[in-house]
C-alpha positions as CSV (number, residue, x, y, z in Angstrom):
1,M,-10.4,-9.3,23.1
2,A,-9.6,-9.3,26.8
3,D,-6.0,-9.0,27.5
4,E,-4.2,-10.7,30.4
5,K,-2.4,-7.4,31.1
6,K,-3.9,-4.0,30.4
7,F,-1.9,-2.1,27.8
8,V,-0.4,1.1,29.0
9,P,0.2,3.9,26.4
10,F,3.1,6.3,26.4
11,V,0.7,9.1,27.5
12,S,-1.8,7.8,30.0
13,A,-5.6,8.1,29.5
14,E,-5.9,10.4,32.5
15,N,-3.5,13.0,31.0
16,S,-5.2,16.1,29.6
17,M,-2.3,17.1,27.3
18,K,-3.0,19.4,24.3
19,E,-3.9,17.3,21.3
20,F,-6.4,18.5,18.6
21,T,-5.2,22.1,18.2
22,G,-5.5,24.4,15.2
23,R,-1.7,24.4,14.6
24,A,-1.5,20.6,14.6
25,L,-4.4,20.3,12.2
26,L,-3.2,23.1,9.9
27,I,0.3,21.6,9.6
28,G,-1.2,18.2,9.0
29,L,-3.5,19.5,6.2
30,V,-0.6,21.2,4.4
31,L,1.5,18.0,4.7
32,A,-1.5,16.0,3.4
33,V,-1.7,18.1,0.2
34,V,2.1,18.3,-0.4
35,L,2.9,14.6,0.3
36,G,-0.2,13.5,-1.6
37,A,0.8,15.5,-4.7
38,A,4.3,14.2,-4.6
39,N,3.0,10.6,-4.4
40,A,0.6,11.2,-7.2
41,Y,3.4,12.2,-9.5
42,L,5.6,9.3,-8.4
43,G,2.8,6.8,-8.7
44,L,1.9,7.8,-12.2
45,K,5.5,7.5,-13.3
46,A,6.6,4.4,-11.4
47,G,3.3,2.6,-10.4
48,M,4.1,2.9,-6.7
49,T,3.8,5.4,-3.9
50,I,5.9,6.3,-0.8
51,A,4.5,5.8,2.6
52,A,3.8,9.2,4.0
53,T,3.7,8.2,7.7
54,Y,7.4,8.8,8.4
55,P,7.8,12.0,6.5
56,A,4.7,13.4,8.2
57,A,6.0,12.2,11.6
58,V,9.5,13.7,11.2
59,I,8.4,17.0,9.5
60,G,5.5,17.5,11.9
61,M,7.7,16.8,14.9
62,A,10.3,19.3,13.8
63,I,7.8,22.1,13.2
64,L,5.8,21.5,16.4
65,R,9.1,21.3,18.4
66,F,9.7,24.9,17.3
67,F,6.3,25.9,18.7
68,K,6.8,23.7,21.8
69,G,4.0,21.3,20.8
70,T,3.1,18.1,22.6
71,I,3.7,14.6,21.5
72,L,-0.1,14.2,21.1
73,E,-0.2,17.2,18.8
74,E,2.6,15.6,16.8
75,N,0.4,12.4,16.6
76,I,-2.5,14.5,15.1
77,T,-0.2,16.2,12.6
78,R,1.2,12.8,11.4
79,T,-2.2,11.2,11.2
80,V,-3.7,14.0,9.1
81,G,-0.5,14.6,7.1
82,S,-0.2,11.0,6.0
83,I,-3.8,10.6,4.8
84,G,-3.2,12.6,1.6
85,E,-1.0,9.8,0.3
86,S,-3.9,7.4,0.6
87,V,-6.3,9.7,-1.3
88,A,-3.5,10.1,-3.9
89,A,-3.1,6.3,-4.2
90,G,-6.8,5.9,-4.8
91,A,-6.8,8.7,-7.4
92,I,-3.8,7.5,-9.5
93,F,-4.9,3.8,-9.4
94,T,-8.4,4.5,-10.8
95,L,-9.2,8.0,-12.1
96,P,-6.7,7.9,-15.1
97,A,-8.7,4.8,-16.2
98,F,-11.6,7.1,-17.1
99,Y,-9.2,8.8,-19.6
100,I,-7.5,5.7,-20.9
101,S,-10.8,3.9,-21.5
102,G,-12.3,6.8,-23.3
103,V,-15.1,7.6,-20.7
104,W,-13.6,11.0,-20.3
105,S,-11.8,11.6,-23.6
106,G,-9.8,14.6,-24.7
107,E,-10.6,17.9,-23.0
108,Q,-13.5,16.3,-21.1
109,F,-11.0,14.9,-18.6
110,S,-9.9,18.5,-17.7
111,S,-13.4,20.0,-17.6
112,I,-15.0,21.5,-14.5
113,G,-17.7,18.8,-14.6
114,S,-15.1,16.0,-14.5
115,Y,-13.3,17.8,-11.7
116,F,-16.3,17.9,-9.4
117,I,-17.3,14.3,-10.3
118,A,-13.8,13.0,-9.5
119,S,-13.6,15.1,-6.3
120,L,-17.0,13.7,-5.2
121,I,-15.7,10.1,-5.8
122,L,-12.5,10.7,-3.9
123,I,-14.3,12.4,-0.9
124,T,-16.9,9.7,-0.8
125,G,-14.3,6.9,-0.7
126,G,-12.2,8.8,1.8
127,V,-15.1,9.5,4.2
128,L,-16.3,5.9,3.9
129,G,-12.8,4.6,4.7
130,V,-12.5,6.7,7.9
131,L,-16.0,5.7,9.1
132,F,-15.4,1.9,8.6
133,V,-12.1,2.2,10.4
134,A,-13.9,3.9,13.3
135,L,-16.2,0.8,13.5
136,L,-13.3,-1.7,13.3
137,R,-10.6,0.1,15.2
138,R,-10.7,-1.9,18.4
139,V,-10.7,-5.2,16.4
140,M,-7.5,-4.4,14.5
141,V,-5.5,-2.2,16.9
142,E,-5.9,-4.5,19.9
143,D,-5.1,-7.7,18.0
144,K,-1.8,-9.1,19.4
145,E,-1.2,-11.2,16.3
146,L,-0.8,-8.1,14.1
147,P,2.6,-6.6,14.6
148,F,1.9,-3.3,12.7
149,P,5.6,-2.9,11.9
150,E,5.4,0.7,10.4
151,S,3.1,1.8,13.3
152,V,5.7,0.7,15.8
153,A,8.3,2.5,13.8
154,A,6.3,5.8,13.7
155,A,5.6,5.6,17.4
156,E,9.3,5.1,18.1
157,I,10.1,8.2,16.1
158,H,7.8,10.3,18.3
159,K,9.0,8.7,21.6
160,S,12.7,9.1,20.7
161,G,12.1,12.7,20.0
162,Q,10.6,13.2,23.5
163,S,13.1,11.3,25.6
164,G,16.6,12.3,26.1
165,S,17.7,8.6,26.3
166,G,20.4,7.1,24.2
167,G,17.8,5.2,22.2
168,S,17.2,8.2,19.9
169,K,20.8,7.9,18.7
170,Y,20.0,4.5,17.2
171,L,16.9,5.8,15.5
172,F,18.5,8.9,13.9
173,S,21.7,7.2,13.0
174,A,19.8,4.6,11.1
175,M,17.7,7.4,9.5
176,I,20.9,8.9,8.2
177,V,22.0,5.5,6.9
178,G,18.7,4.9,5.2
179,A,18.7,8.4,3.5
180,V,22.3,8.1,2.4
181,V,21.8,4.6,0.8
182,K,18.7,5.9,-0.9
183,I,20.3,8.9,-2.4
184,A,23.4,7.0,-3.4
185,G,21.3,4.5,-5.3
186,D,19.5,7.3,-7.1
187,L,22.8,8.8,-8.0
188,R,23.8,5.4,-9.5
189,L,26.8,4.9,-7.3
190,F,25.6,1.3,-7.2
191,A,22.8,-0.6,-8.9
192,T,19.7,-0.9,-6.7
193,E,18.3,-4.0,-8.5
194,W,19.7,-6.9,-10.6
195,T,17.9,-9.3,-12.9
196,T,19.0,-11.7,-15.6
197,F,17.5,-14.5,-17.6
198,F,18.9,-18.0,-17.9
199,K,17.7,-19.5,-21.1
200,S,17.6,-23.2,-21.9
201,T,16.2,-25.5,-24.5
202,L,14.3,-28.5,-23.4
203,A,14.9,-32.0,-24.8
204,K,13.4,-32.7,-28.2
205,F,10.1,-34.6,-28.5
206,A,9.7,-37.7,-30.7
207,D,8.5,-35.5,-33.6
208,G,11.7,-33.5,-33.4
209,K,10.1,-30.4,-31.8
210,A,11.9,-28.6,-29.0
211,L,10.5,-26.2,-26.5
212,D,12.4,-23.1,-25.4
213,G,12.3,-21.7,-21.9
214,G,14.2,-20.5,-18.9
215,F,14.2,-18.7,-15.6
216,L,14.3,-15.0,-14.7
217,A,16.6,-14.6,-11.7
218,G,17.2,-11.5,-9.6
219,G,18.5,-10.2,-6.3
220,P,16.9,-8.2,-3.5
221,S,16.3,-4.5,-4.0
222,I,19.0,-2.4,-2.2
223,S,16.4,-0.8,-0.1
224,P,16.9,0.0,3.6
225,A,13.1,0.5,4.0
226,Y,12.3,-3.0,2.8
227,L,15.0,-4.5,5.0
228,G,13.5,-2.6,8.0
229,V,10.0,-3.9,7.2
230,G,11.3,-7.5,6.9
231,Y,13.2,-7.2,10.2
232,I,10.1,-5.9,12.1
233,I,7.6,-8.6,10.7
234,G,10.2,-11.3,11.4
235,P,11.4,-14.4,9.5
236,R,8.1,-16.4,9.6
237,L,5.9,-13.8,7.9
238,S,8.6,-12.6,5.5
239,A,9.2,-16.2,4.4
240,L,5.5,-16.8,3.8
241,N,5.4,-13.7,1.7
242,F,8.6,-14.7,-0.2
243,S,7.1,-18.1,-1.0
244,G,4.5,-16.5,-3.2
245,S,7.2,-14.7,-5.2
246,V,9.1,-18.0,-5.6
247,M,6.0,-19.7,-6.9
248,A,5.4,-16.9,-9.3
249,W,8.9,-16.6,-10.8
250,G,10.2,-20.1,-10.1
251,L,7.1,-22.1,-11.3
252,M,4.4,-20.2,-13.1
253,V,6.4,-17.8,-15.3
254,P,8.8,-20.5,-16.5
255,M,6.0,-22.9,-17.3
256,L,4.0,-20.3,-19.2
257,L,7.0,-19.1,-21.1
258,T,7.8,-22.7,-22.1
259,V,4.2,-23.2,-23.4
260,L,4.1,-19.9,-25.2
261,G,7.5,-20.4,-26.8
262,S,9.7,-18.3,-29.0
263,S,6.9,-17.1,-31.3
264,F,5.3,-15.3,-28.3
265,V,8.6,-13.7,-27.4
266,G,9.2,-12.5,-30.9
267,S,5.7,-11.1,-31.2
268,L,6.0,-8.6,-28.4
269,P,6.4,-5.0,-29.5
270,Q,9.1,-4.3,-27.0
271,N,11.2,-7.0,-28.6
272,A,10.9,-5.7,-32.1
273,A,14.6,-4.6,-32.2
274,L,16.0,-7.6,-30.2
275,P,17.0,-11.0,-31.4
276,V,14.4,-13.6,-30.4
277,D,17.0,-15.8,-28.6
278,S,18.5,-12.9,-26.6
279,P,18.2,-12.9,-22.8
280,D,16.7,-9.4,-22.9
281,A,13.9,-10.5,-25.2
282,W,13.0,-13.4,-22.9
283,M,13.3,-11.2,-19.8
284,N,10.8,-8.8,-21.4
285,A,8.5,-11.7,-22.2
286,A,8.8,-13.0,-18.6
287,T,7.8,-9.6,-17.2
288,V,4.7,-9.5,-19.6
289,V,3.7,-13.0,-18.5
290,W,3.9,-12.0,-14.9
291,K,2.0,-8.7,-15.3
292,E,-0.7,-10.0,-17.5
293,I,-1.2,-13.5,-16.4
294,V,0.4,-14.3,-13.0
295,R,-0.8,-11.1,-11.3
296,I,-4.4,-11.8,-12.5
297,I,-4.1,-15.3,-11.0
298,A,-2.9,-13.6,-7.8
299,I,-6.0,-11.3,-7.8
300,G,-8.2,-14.3,-7.9
301,G,-6.3,-15.8,-5.0
302,M,-6.6,-12.5,-3.1
303,L,-10.4,-12.6,-3.5
304,V,-10.7,-16.0,-1.7
305,A,-7.9,-15.2,0.7
306,A,-9.7,-12.0,1.7
307,C,-12.9,-14.0,2.4
308,F,-10.9,-16.4,4.5
309,T,-9.2,-13.6,6.4
310,L,-12.5,-12.1,7.4
311,Y,-13.8,-15.6,8.3
312,R,-10.9,-16.1,10.6
313,M,-11.5,-12.7,12.1
314,R,-15.3,-13.3,12.5
315,G,-15.1,-13.4,16.3
316,S,-13.2,-10.2,16.7
317,L,-15.2,-8.5,14.0
318,G,-18.5,-9.6,15.6
319,T,-17.3,-8.3,19.0
320,G,-16.3,-4.9,17.5
321,L,-19.6,-4.5,15.7
322,K,-21.6,-5.4,18.8
323,R,-19.7,-2.7,20.7
324,S,-20.6,-0.2,18.0
325,V,-24.3,-1.2,18.2
326,K,-24.2,-0.9,22.0
327,D,-22.7,2.6,21.6
328,L,-25.4,3.6,19.1
329,K,-28.1,2.4,21.5
330,R,-26.6,4.4,24.3
331,A,-26.5,7.5,22.1
332,T,-30.2,7.1,21.1
333,Q,-31.2,6.6,24.7
334,G,-29.3,9.7,25.8
335,S,-26.8,7.9,27.9
336,A,-23.0,8.0,27.4
337,A,-20.7,5.1,28.1
338,D,-18.0,5.6,30.6
339,V,-15.1,5.1,28.2
340,E,-11.5,6.1,28.7
341,R,-10.1,8.9,26.5
342,T,-7.8,6.5,24.6
343,E,-10.8,4.3,23.7
344,K,-13.3,6.9,22.4
345,D,-14.2,6.6,18.7
346,L,-16.5,8.8,16.7
347,K,-20.2,8.4,17.7
348,S,-21.9,5.5,16.0
349,S,-24.8,7.8,15.0
350,W,-22.4,10.0,13.1
351,I,-20.8,6.9,11.5
352,L,-24.2,5.6,10.3
353,L,-25.1,9.1,8.9
354,G,-21.8,9.2,7.0
355,I,-22.3,5.8,5.5
356,C,-25.8,6.8,4.4
357,F,-24.2,9.9,2.8
358,A,-21.7,7.8,0.9
359,A,-24.5,5.5,-0.4
360,I,-26.6,8.5,-1.6
361,A,-23.5,10.0,-3.2
362,T,-22.8,6.8,-5.1
363,F,-26.5,6.6,-6.3
364,V,-26.3,10.2,-7.5
365,I,-23.0,9.5,-9.4
366,T,-24.2,6.3,-11.1
367,Y,-27.8,7.4,-11.9
368,F,-27.6,11.1,-12.6
369,I,-24.0,11.4,-13.9
370,F,-23.2,8.1,-15.5
371,N,-26.8,7.7,-16.7
372,T,-27.5,4.1,-15.6
373,S,-30.9,2.7,-14.6
374,I,-32.4,3.1,-11.1
375,L,-31.9,-0.6,-10.5
376,V,-28.2,-0.4,-11.4
377,A,-27.7,2.7,-9.3
378,I,-29.3,1.0,-6.2
379,V,-27.3,-2.1,-6.8
380,A,-24.1,-0.1,-7.3
381,S,-24.6,1.8,-4.0
382,T,-25.1,-1.5,-2.1
383,I,-22.1,-3.1,-3.7
384,M,-20.0,-0.1,-2.8
385,I,-20.9,-0.2,0.9
386,V,-20.3,-4.0,1.2
387,L,-17.0,-4.0,-0.7
388,A,-15.7,-0.9,1.0
389,F,-16.3,-2.5,4.4
390,F,-14.8,-5.7,3.2
391,F,-11.6,-4.3,1.8
392,A,-11.1,-1.7,4.5
393,A,-11.0,-4.6,7.0
394,V,-8.7,-6.6,4.7
395,S,-6.5,-3.6,4.1
396,G,-6.2,-3.0,7.8
397,Y,-5.2,-6.7,8.3
398,L,-2.5,-6.5,5.7
399,V,-1.1,-3.3,7.1
400,G,-1.0,-5.0,10.4
401,I,1.2,-7.7,9.0
402,I,3.4,-6.0,6.3
403,G,2.9,-2.3,6.7
404,S,1.2,0.3,4.6
405,S,4.2,0.6,2.2
406,N,3.6,-2.9,0.9
407,N,-0.2,-2.9,1.1
408,P,-1.4,-4.2,-2.3
409,I,-4.2,-1.6,-2.7
410,S,-4.2,-1.9,-6.5
411,G,-4.7,-5.7,-6.2
412,L,-7.6,-5.2,-3.8
413,T,-9.1,-2.6,-6.1
414,L,-8.8,-4.9,-9.1
415,T,-10.7,-7.6,-7.1
416,A,-13.4,-5.0,-6.3
417,L,-13.6,-4.0,-9.9
418,V,-14.1,-7.6,-11.1
419,V,-16.8,-8.3,-8.6
420,T,-18.6,-5.0,-9.3
421,A,-18.4,-5.6,-13.1
422,L,-19.8,-9.1,-12.8
423,I,-22.8,-8.0,-10.7
424,L,-23.6,-5.0,-12.9
425,V,-23.3,-7.1,-16.1
426,A,-25.9,-9.4,-14.5
427,C,-28.1,-6.4,-14.0
428,G,-27.9,-5.7,-17.7
429,V,-25.3,-2.9,-18.1
430,D,-23.1,-2.7,-21.2
431,K,-20.8,-0.2,-22.8
432,A,-23.7,1.7,-24.3
433,N,-25.5,2.6,-21.0
434,G,-22.7,3.7,-18.7
435,G,-21.4,0.3,-17.7
436,V,-17.7,1.0,-17.9
437,A,-18.1,4.4,-16.1
438,A,-20.2,2.9,-13.3
439,V,-17.7,0.0,-12.8
440,L,-14.7,2.4,-12.6
441,G,-16.6,4.8,-10.3
442,I,-17.4,2.1,-7.8
443,A,-13.9,0.7,-8.0
444,A,-12.5,4.2,-7.4
445,I,-14.6,4.7,-4.3
446,V,-13.7,1.3,-2.9
447,C,-10.0,1.9,-3.8
448,V,-9.9,5.2,-1.9
449,A,-11.8,3.6,1.1
450,A,-9.3,0.7,1.2
451,A,-6.3,2.9,0.9
452,V,-7.5,5.3,3.6
453,G,-8.5,2.4,5.8
454,G,-5.1,0.8,5.7
455,E,-3.3,4.1,6.4
456,M,-5.7,5.0,9.2
457,F,-5.3,1.6,10.9
458,Q,-1.6,2.2,10.8
459,D,-1.9,5.7,12.3
460,L,-4.4,4.6,14.9
461,K,-2.1,1.8,16.0
462,A,0.7,4.4,16.4
463,G,-1.7,6.6,18.3
464,H,-2.7,3.7,20.4
465,I,0.9,3.2,21.4
466,L,1.4,6.9,22.1
467,G,-1.9,7.5,23.9
468,G,-3.8,9.5,21.3
469,T,-7.5,10.0,21.4
470,P,-9.1,7.9,18.5
471,W,-12.1,10.1,17.8
472,K,-9.9,13.2,17.4
473,M,-7.6,11.4,15.0
474,Q,-10.6,10.2,13.0
475,A,-12.1,13.7,13.0
476,G,-8.8,15.1,11.7
477,D,-8.7,12.5,9.0
478,L,-12.3,13.3,7.9
479,I,-11.1,16.9,7.3
480,G,-8.0,15.7,5.6
481,V,-9.7,13.4,3.1
482,V,-12.1,16.2,2.1
483,I,-9.3,18.7,1.5
484,A,-7.1,16.1,-0.3
485,G,-10.1,15.0,-2.3
486,F,-10.6,18.5,-3.7
487,V,-6.9,18.8,-4.5
488,M,-5.8,15.5,-6.0
489,F,-7.8,15.5,-9.2
490,G,-6.5,19.0,-10.0
491,V,-3.0,17.5,-9.7
492,L,-3.9,14.7,-12.2
493,I,-5.3,17.3,-14.6
494,V,-2.1,19.3,-14.5
495,L,0.1,16.3,-15.0
496,N,-2.0,14.9,-17.8
497,Q,-2.3,18.1,-19.7
498,G,1.4,18.9,-19.2
499,D,2.4,15.5,-20.7
500,I,0.0,16.0,-23.6
501,N,1.6,19.4,-24.4
502,M,5.1,17.9,-24.1
503,G,4.0,15.1,-26.5
504,L,2.8,17.6,-29.1
505,Q,6.2,19.4,-28.9
506,Q,8.3,16.2,-29.0
507,G,6.3,14.1,-31.4
508,Y,4.7,11.5,-29.2
509,E,1.2,10.9,-27.9
510,G,1.1,12.2,-24.4
511,G,-1.3,11.9,-21.5
512,F,-2.1,9.0,-19.2
513,G,-0.8,5.7,-20.6
514,S,2.2,7.4,-22.4
515,K,5.8,6.6,-21.8
516,N,6.1,9.5,-19.3
517,L,2.9,8.8,-17.4
518,S,2.4,5.1,-17.8
519,A,-0.2,4.8,-14.9
520,P,0.1,1.0,-15.0
521,Q,-2.6,0.2,-12.5
522,A,-5.1,2.5,-14.1
523,G,-4.3,1.0,-17.5
524,L,-5.0,-2.5,-16.2
525,M,-8.3,-1.4,-14.6
526,A,-9.4,0.2,-17.9
527,T,-8.6,-3.0,-19.7
528,L,-10.4,-5.2,-17.2
529,S,-13.5,-3.0,-17.0
530,Q,-13.8,-2.9,-20.8
531,G,-13.2,-6.6,-21.1
532,I,-15.7,-7.6,-18.5
533,I,-18.5,-5.3,-19.6
534,G,-17.8,-6.2,-23.3
535,G,-17.6,-10.0,-22.4
536,Q,-13.9,-10.4,-23.2
537,M,-12.4,-11.2,-19.8
538,A,-10.1,-14.2,-19.3
539,W,-12.0,-15.7,-16.3
540,V,-9.9,-18.8,-16.3
541,L,-7.1,-16.9,-14.7
542,I,-9.2,-15.4,-11.9
543,I,-10.8,-18.9,-11.2
544,A,-7.4,-20.5,-11.2
545,G,-6.2,-18.2,-8.5
546,M,-9.4,-18.8,-6.5
547,I,-8.8,-22.6,-6.7
548,M,-5.2,-22.2,-5.7
549,A,-6.3,-20.2,-2.6
550,V,-8.7,-22.9,-1.7
551,A,-5.8,-25.4,-1.9
552,F,-3.7,-23.3,0.4
553,I,-6.5,-23.1,2.9
554,L,-6.9,-26.9,2.8
555,M,-3.2,-27.3,3.4
556,G,-3.7,-25.4,6.7
557,I,-1.9,-22.2,5.7
558,T,-3.2,-19.6,8.0
559,S,-2.3,-16.5,5.9
560,P,-2.8,-17.3,2.2
561,M,-3.2,-13.6,1.5
562,L,0.5,-13.1,2.2
563,I,1.4,-15.7,-0.5
564,F,-0.7,-14.0,-3.1
565,V,0.7,-10.6,-2.1
566,G,4.2,-12.1,-2.7
567,M,3.0,-13.2,-6.2
568,Y,1.6,-9.8,-6.9
569,L,4.5,-7.6,-5.7
570,P,7.8,-7.3,-7.7
571,F,10.3,-10.1,-7.0
572,N,13.1,-7.8,-6.0
573,T,10.8,-6.0,-3.4
574,V,9.7,-9.3,-1.8
575,F,13.2,-10.6,-1.8
576,A,14.5,-7.6,0.1
577,I,11.7,-7.9,2.7
578,F,12.7,-11.6,3.1
579,V,16.4,-10.7,3.6
580,G,15.3,-8.3,6.4
581,G,13.4,-11.2,8.0
582,L,16.4,-13.5,7.7
583,I,18.5,-10.9,9.5
584,K,16.0,-10.9,12.4
585,G,16.1,-14.7,12.4
586,V,19.9,-14.7,12.7
587,L,19.6,-12.2,15.6
588,D,17.0,-14.5,17.3
589,L,19.5,-17.4,17.0
590,Y,22.2,-15.5,18.8
591,V,19.8,-14.3,21.5
592,A,18.7,-17.9,22.1
593,R,22.3,-19.2,22.4
594,R,23.4,-16.5,24.8
595,K,20.5,-17.2,27.2
596,Y,19.8,-13.5,27.9
597,S,17.6,-12.4,30.8
598,V,14.1,-10.9,30.2
599,G,15.5,-7.4,30.4
600,Q,18.3,-8.1,28.0
601,I,15.9,-9.7,25.5
602,A,13.7,-6.5,25.7
603,A,16.8,-4.4,25.1
604,V,17.6,-6.4,22.0
605,E,14.1,-6.1,20.7
606,N,13.8,-2.3,21.4
607,T,17.2,-1.5,19.9
608,G,16.4,-3.6,16.7
609,V,13.0,-1.9,16.3
610,L,14.7,1.5,16.6
611,L,17.3,0.7,13.9
612,A,14.6,-0.7,11.6
613,S,12.4,2.3,12.2
614,G,15.2,4.6,11.3
615,L,16.1,2.8,8.1
616,I,12.4,3.0,7.0
617,A,12.0,6.6,7.9
618,G,15.3,7.7,6.4
619,E,14.6,6.2,3.0
620,A,11.0,7.5,3.0
621,L,12.1,11.0,3.7
622,M,14.8,10.9,1.1
623,G,12.3,9.3,-1.3
624,L,10.1,12.3,-0.8
625,V,12.9,14.7,-1.6
626,V,13.6,12.8,-4.8
627,A,9.9,12.9,-5.7
628,I,9.8,16.7,-5.2
629,F,12.8,17.2,-7.4
630,A,11.3,14.9,-10.0
631,M,8.2,17.1,-10.1
632,F,10.4,19.8,-11.6
633,N,12.1,17.3,-14.0
634,I,15.3,17.2,-11.9
635,F,16.5,13.6,-11.7
636,F,19.4,12.5,-9.5
637,A,20.1,9.7,-11.9
638,D,21.2,12.2,-14.5
639,M,23.7,14.1,-12.2
640,L,26.5,11.6,-12.3
641,P,27.8,9.8,-15.5
642,F,27.5,6.2,-14.2
643,A,26.0,4.2,-17.1
644,N,26.5,0.7,-15.6
645,P,26.5,0.9,-11.8
646,N,27.7,-2.2,-9.9
647,Y,25.1,-4.3,-8.0
648,V,27.8,-6.1,-5.9
649,V,28.4,-2.8,-4.1
650,G,24.7,-2.8,-3.1
651,L,24.9,-6.4,-1.8
652,L,27.9,-5.4,0.3
653,I,25.8,-2.6,1.7
654,I,23.1,-5.1,2.7
655,L,25.7,-7.3,4.4
656,V,27.1,-4.3,6.4
657,I,23.6,-3.2,7.4
658,G,22.8,-6.8,8.4
659,Y,26.0,-7.0,10.5
660,F,25.1,-3.9,12.5
661,F,21.5,-5.0,12.8
662,V,22.8,-8.0,14.7
663,R,25.9,-6.5,16.4
664,I,24.3,-3.4,17.9
665,P,21.4,-5.0,19.7
666,L,23.6,-7.7,21.1
667,K,26.2,-5.2,22.2
668,K,23.3,-3.2,24.0
669,A,22.2,-6.4,25.8
670,D,25.8,-7.4,26.8
671,S,26.3,-3.9,28.3
672,M,23.5,-4.7,30.8
673,K,25.3,-7.6,32.4
């Protein structure tokens, strides 16, 4: 943990600048609710959320600039404002599963009782995530091997706003580009994605039987944000991530489709109106195979990869925990450690009290509300503490590598759900005695803890760069998760009931799981929990993924988690991140050939990070605007009559962005000669 050279933040530890003020906290809480609600809607519709760090940073900076606020106040506002998105992610990935599985059926989902139970679940998970992050902050934030791409981007936004240097022009120009490309894609001026299916028939066997098969091919998503993330994490990590996607779509899906054959393709409900041999029918089948088989294998791999990740971090984790124990001893002995402002976390005694509160709350939920036995309630509380710590650490590690936007929280939650269900089944639970409810409840708490943990590590790293006070950021987030926890389930109730009413009017069955509110992650969790508790789970897929992870570890792959993340995320998303990494690789080649000085290399790096940060922030802000309009059923895609937008235009945009990503940093370095 000892660095050869002490890190110097933007605001020094000796500076007593205003930080945790009422206005900074209030603005952050409002942003937490607004950004969280917008993300809840978007996630239920599309199965994904938008990182709230950049919108919170830019909006908070603009408002506080009007009141002449400090950069550390802006840091508090961003930290609190972005935490609502994490609570929303935990809510939409798990709580609709209570409705889909029938645990809270009909009007029960919208009842006052369900509201308070769900709010208690969200608050418990959120508080637990904040507390575990406080324990592990030094381990993650000070690890030089974790680039924290989105944290660097957020910090650059704040620093560029403070300085009058020319660097801010790169940031804000790139923000405009990112926003324009995002809105142009939503207006269908070009296609943001492209996929097709190449069908082939294999040679006939001796008995005359032939096997059908083929490959689904696609291009990178036209997303400035994904390009920016790939650029920041670099060619090595983005290539490792992309390798998982190549394995999924180039090996597993074609093999499974060949084995399943035309009969499987024709049996799918979504192919009822399509010819069995049509590319669209096979493309639908490939997507089903990926979602329901390959992603489950990836979950099994994530489980082993997560264990391996923690094993590799055992030294740093042990050091961090020892420091926390020492702090606790000092607190009980009445002595305070002489720690710099920028290194002070919440008191260890408070952290332990908070963890005890979370354990008691889990016991109350499982025993008194879900009506399980005392043994099951105690076991559930223990599982929750262990898994929440485990996945908060893993979530922080992943955010440190690929950023919060691409953190596979739903995959981690599915892993937690499987482990919880297995242990509770061993304790004797079944569908008749609250087994499904208990499993979903524990998974929901762990999900929120992991989501909050990842987001907090990202914000704490940005605060570390800027010179923020950790305990003040953690205290602000504690308040933020409580407020967001009370609000988010109300948002879900409104969306669910509104879709039910619309379905009654238009003749379809509305609510979570419908065509308008598909809630894909929650649907999968409902299926898994019912399957495991009922003894109908396809364990062969989970075990296959675990064995594959062991094989990767034996090969000497240091980050197998990234491979399984690549298998789990959509191909177009991972491809776009990989393209961003390739652009950075091209720039690195030019820098090596030109033999720049140390100062010139630093200028190239800083300029490139500013450009990447701007692209990420610009798309995130415009994505928020699109989500807000969508809440009022105003969709940009319906504004212009382009039925078949051209994907080639999008590829040209990527080429142009790539050109300037290389040209501008090199030009900046050349100007220093």
